[in-house]
C-alpha positions in Angstrom: -2.4 63.6 9.0 -5.1 62.9 6.4 -3.8 60.0 3.5 -0.7 59.0 5.5 -0.3 54.9 5.6 0.8 53.3 8.9 2.5 49.8 8.1 3.4 47.3 11.2 5.2 44.6 10.9 5.8 42.1 14.1 8.2 39.5 14.5 7.7 37.5 17.4 10.2 34.6 17.9 9.0 32.2 20.7 11.3 29.2 19.3 13.6 29.0 22.8 10.4 29.5 25.1 8.4 26.9 26.4 5.7 29.3 27.6 2.9 30.4 25.4 2.5 33.9 24.3 -1.5 33.8 25.0 -2.2 37.6 23.3 -0.2 40.8 21.2 -1.6 43.8 21.9 -0.6 46.7 19.8 -1.6 50.5 19.7 -0.7 53.6 18.0 -1.0 57.1 20.1 -0.9 60.4 19.4 0.3 63.5 21.5 -0.2 67.2 21.3 1.2 69.5 22.9 0.6 72.9 22.6 3.2 75.8 23.7 2.4 79.4 24.4 3.8 82.3 26.2 6.3 79.7 28.1 3.4 77.5 29.0 2.3 74.1 27.4 -0.4 71.4 27.8 -0.6 68.7 26.4 -3.3 66.0 25.0 -3.3 62.6 23.5 -4.5 59.4 23.2 -4.9 56.2 21.5 -6.2 56.0 18.1 -5.8 52.9 16.9 -5.7 49.6 19.1 -5.8 46.0 18.6 -5.7 42.4 20.1 -3.6 39.2 18.1 -3.7 35.9 18.8 -0.2 35.1 20.6 2.1 32.5 19.7 2.8 29.1 21.1 5.8 27.8 22.5 8.5 26.6 20.0 6.8 28.4 17.2 7.6 32.2 15.5 5.2 34.1 13.8 5.2 37.2 11.2 2.0 39.9 11.0 1.9 42.3 8.6 -0.9 45.3 9.0 -1.0 47.8 6.7 -3.6 50.7 8.4 
């Protein structure tokens, strides 16, 4: 809805791993379903997508996003 605020907090704890996380993909998706007379149809898609840098092995990271 217009004027709504979306906040994301992404916490990745890679401190116990030996493998790197190369990237983090996030997205906000919407789905609209319309129903009438026993029938329905849906439409949707991604309204926001972002790729973030990953987290090296033995480290952690917190990302705050306000959209």
